[in-house]
N, C-alpha and C positions, 0 to 999 in steps of 0.2 A: 514785902509790902513797902510802898513808898508814900511820901507825904507831899508829892508834887501838887495835887489838887488843893490841899490845905494852904500851901504857900501861894499858889496862883490866886485863890479866892481872897487871901489877905491883900493882894495887890489889885483886886477888882479887875482882873483880866479874864477874858473868855479863853477857851481852848484855841479858837481861831486867832485871837489877838496874839497869844503867846507863840502859836505855830508860825505866824507871820514874822514875828521878831526873831524866831529861831531859824527861819528860812526852810521850814519843813511843811509837809502837808498836815492839815488838821487831823486827818485819820492817823498819821504817824504819831502825832502828839497824844491823841486819845489812847493809842496803844501803850505809850509810855506810862501815861497816868493810870491805866488799868492793869499794869504789870504783864502785858502781853509781849511787849518788846522793851528793851532798855536802850537808852541813848549811848552813843560811843563816848569815850572819855572827853573829847573836845566839846561835844554837844552837852554833856553833863556839866562841864565847867561853865559853859556859856549860860546854860539854864540857871545854875546857881547864882551866877553874876546878875542876871536879869532879875531874879527873885530876891536878890540881896541876902543870900544865905550861903551855906557851904554844901558841897556835894554830900558830905556825911550827914548833914541835917535832913537832906531830902530823902535819904534812904535809911533812916533809923527805924 
């Protein structure tokens, strides 16, 4: 289970907004958020940076 949605909502970002910042499709981002797929290491680090947290915090 991840906490991506929790951190995304704290930043008042939609899935589409964050997907655009991450340069991925909204569907891909939705799959990350719903634990269907996981981002690669580079994407996870970028996501954590955008959400101003750590990768570890996203996946506790």
